N, C-alpha and C positions, 0 to 999 in steps of 0.2 A: 068710543072704545076700539073702534077696528084702526082708527088712524093712530091711536096711542099704542098699538101693538107694532104697527107698521114703523113708527118713530124708534121703538126701543129696537126693533130687531137691525133696523139699519143703522143704529146708534152701535149695537154690539159688533156688527161687521166690519165699520169703520175702525174700531176700537182693535178688532183682532189683525187687520191688515197693517195699522202703525205699527204692534209690535212686533208682526213678522220681520217688517222692513228694519226697525231697530236692531233686530237679533240678527239679521243676514248683512248688516252694513260693513264696509271695508274693516274699520278697526275692530269690529267684533271677532271678524277671520283673523285678522292678525295677531290677536290673542289667544285667540285657541287652537288655530293651525300649529303641528308637529313637524311640518316640510319647512326646513330652511336653506337658504342657498350655503352651500361649500364654500369658504374661502379659499380661491384658488393658490395662495401661497402654502395653504398645507401640503401640496404636491411639490413643493420646492426641496430639493434634495439638501441636505444638510449634511456636515462634516462628519458626522455620527456613522455614515456608511461605512461600511466595511470594505465593500469591492472598490477596487481604484479605477480612474478614467472615467468616472459617470459624472455627465455635466452638471456642474455646481450653479446654484440661483438661477434655473431654468424650469419651467413648468412641461412634464411631459405631454405630447401628443394625447398619449393615451394611457389610461391606469385602468388595469383589470384584476380582479379577483377571479382567485382558482382559475389561474393561467395554464395553457397548454399548448405546446407548439410541436407540431413533426415535421422534421426534413426528411425530405425523399430528392432521391437524383435518379432519374431514368424508371421513376415508380416504384423504386425500392426504399424501404424504410432505411435512412440512414440513423437517427436518433430520435427521442422523444424526451421532450423538456415539460414539466409539471411543476407548477409554483403556487403558492397560497397566494401571492400577488407580484405582479409584474409592471414596470412603467416604460412605455416605449419613447425613444426619443427619436424623431425621424430624421432632422438635420443631421444628427451624430449616425445614425444607423445603428442604435443601442438598443437593446432590450435588458433592463435592470430587474432582476427577479430575487423575490426572498423565498426563503423557506424552500429549498427546490430538490427535486429527484430528476434525475437524467438518467435515462436508458438508452445505451448504445448498444446497436446492433452488429454483431461481429459479422463477417462474412459468411460464415459458415452458419448465420441464424441465429447463434447462440448469443446473450446478452451481458453487458457488464451494467452495473448499476451503481450510480455514484449520487451521494447525499450530500448536500453543503447548505449554509448558514444564507449565502446570497451568491448570485452567478450574473454574469456579465456576458450578453450574447451579440455578436457582430453578425448585423443581417446581411450584408455583403461578404464580408471573409468566409463566414459560415463556421466563425471558431468560438467556442465555448470556454470561459473561464469560470471556476468556481472556487469560493473564499469561505474560509474558517469552516472549523468542524468538519474537513472534507473526508467521507469514508464511501472508498471505491470497493465492490466484491466482483472479482473475475470470474468467468464462466465455469472455471474448474475450482471453484473456493477459495482461490486465494484471494486475501483481504488487505488493505491499508489504510492507515489513516495520516493526515497532514493538513495543513493549513491552506494549502493552495493545490490548485489542480489546473491544466489547462489541454484542452482536446483539440487535435488538429484532424477533422473529419476527412479532407480529402486524401489523406496519407495514412488516415487510420492510427493515430499517433495519441498515447496519453503522457503528458510530459509534468514533471513536478522538479522546478530546478533546484539547485544545489544549495540556495539559500534557506530552504525549508527542510527541516527534517520529518523523515518519513519513517513510519511504523510499520510493520508488516507481519503476516502469518498467515499458516498454511496445515491443516489437518489431513495428513495422506491418508490413505485407504491402507495403510502398511504399519498401524501402530507408531505412526511418526509425528511430531507435532514441529513445524518451524516456525522460528521467530527471528526478525531483524530489524535494524534499524540503518540508515544511510542518509547521507545528505542527498538529498534529491532523487529521482526514479524516473527511468524513459521506460515505456511498456510498447510494443509494436504488435497490434492486435493481428495482424495478419499473420504474424509468424508464431505468435506469444512469445515473443523472447522480452525478458526485462532487463536492464541495465541499471544498476546499483552505481554510481559514480564515483561516491567518495566518503570515506570515513565507514568502510562496513562493517556491523558486527552480525555475526549471523551463529545462530543457535539452534542444533537438530537436538530435539530431545527422543530417544528412541526407548518404547516404554515396553516394561516388562523383561527385563535381562535377567537370565539366570546366573544367578551366583551358587555358591555352595550352601550359604547359609540364609539367603531371600531371595526375593526379588525386587530389583530396584531400576530406575529408569538410568539408562544410560546417556549422560549429556556430553556433546560435542561443540564444543565453541570455536570460532574461525574468524579471524581477524584481519581485513586486506584493506586496500585503496579502494577497489573495486570489484565490481562480482556481474558477470554475465550468467543469467539464468534461462534455461530453455524449457519451459514448461511442458513442452510435449516430449521430449527427450528425459525429462527428469535430472537433469545436468545442470549443475552450478561451476563456475570457472572463476576462481579468485585470483586477483592481480595485484600488483604493486606498479606503482606511477615510478618512472625513469627518473625524476627529480629528486628521490632520496640518495644520500650516500649508501655506498655497496653495504657496509653494515645495518644499515636500518632498512634496505630492501629485501624484507623477509614477509611471507605471509605466516602467520603464526595460529598454532592450534591446539587448543587444550583439550583432555578430559581430566576424570577426577586423580588417576595416576600416571598421566603422558602428557608430554608436552614436545612438540611438532613445529620446524619452522622448515621451511623452504621458499624458492624464488617463485613458484606457481602451485597451486593446488586445486585439483578437480574433485567435486563431490557428486557422487552419482547416489539421489535418495530415492530410487525406484523402489521394487520390490528386492529384496535382499537375497531371497530364493533363488533370484534369476540375475544375482550380480555375484561375479567373482571377487573384484575389489569395489568398496563402496566411496574409498578415499585414496586419492594417488598425490603425492606431493614430489615435486620435481626441483631440480638443480640447486645443488649446495645444502643437501637434505641432513638435518640433524635432528635425533629424535633420545628423549630421556624419559626414564622410567620415575616418578617422583616420589611412589610411598610403596617400596617393595622392601621390606624388613631384610636386613641385614645382607641386602644387595644394591649395589651400586651398578647399573647398566644403563649404557648410552651406544648409541650408533650412529654412522656416517655413511652419507654414500649419494649417487648422483637420481636416483628415484628410490621411493618408499611406497610400498602398496599394503593398504590395511584390509584384510578380509575379516569383518565384522561376524558374520556367520561361523568362523573358526577362532575367533580372536588370536590371529597371528599377524604378525607384519614381517614382511619381504623387503630384503635391501638389494639393489643391484647396482650395477656401475660403479665399480670400486667401491665396495661396501667394507666396511669395518665398525666390527661390535667389540665394544669394552667393557668386559665384566670382573668385577673385583682386580685382580691383578693380569688378568689375562687379555689378549688382543688376538680377535678374530678376524680373518680374511678370505676372503675367494672370489668367485664368480658371482654368487647368489648366496645370500644367508636370510633363513627364516629364523624365525623367532617365535616361539609358541608361548605366549603370554601367562596362559594357565597352568604349566607344567614346567615354566623356564627353561624349557628343551631349547637347545639351539643347533640347528643342521646348516652345514654348508657345503653346497656344491663347488667342486673343483677346488679345493681347499689350496691356495698359494702359500700359508703360512700359517703356524699356530705358534705364537708365544705366552708362555707362562710367566709372568713378572716374578722376580724375588720376592721373599717375605723376610720381614726383620725378625 
């Protein structure tokens, strides 16, 4: 009986060992394992990528999820690049990143934040390009949208070439909103100066302008070839290119009831309570009121200054004002737009036209 029990126990152990060996055999592991080798071809970039200049048909040396890169110079942070994913091509010295955020550090310690769908970073040149749905927010709240941006950290400059439409906006602390479009943009970070190089359309909305019947915003539109913006001084300078004919070489400005043109225009969009003239137009100036009932008034001169607080226009340098059948000339002519009163300093002539 004892031998029979030993034989049964030995048989059970043998059966258990056989079962374990079968269950742990290589064929069983292959069937039940969820870890499979990735196909290297999955890392090869196809033509669907947005960024240009990415190596095609090549496998990157590294592919990193939740990528972060910090660029420093002499121990100081220059910029920080964050991405959902990034591929590194060692032979080409290129990092190709997706869904990115770039944080650029200004010399004064303030930051500029840029987001976009893809980015290309040159590890040797230390230059960064961002592609598609590029949104930039500068330290003073100025914002832009475009489809491309290039950052040159050695000279602290942001570039958007003229083939790309740029839309920008700024909401100032003095109840003013600024909107613009331009072909291209250059931003010098060290001086906070912006160049809009081509086809500039600039809009300033001053909120809550008082009128006798209601309160409504005052909208000023400015059209020019280019514009220089000094963000520190709150000054925008509008200019025309020399390749236009003389007849077409004018900066044009419109308001609801006013049309202005001149060769040059300067807009000071700072605090109006501290500014005497917020818009000055120079050279071959022409102004015309467009919605005055029973009144046709226009003027010419070398300089035209606009005081928004008092709603007056001052004409200088051989100014002339034409109102109905009258012609007014002098050294300086001041037009009070609310009252239709015209003041003349050192009047040279006053001509009242004939009436039929």
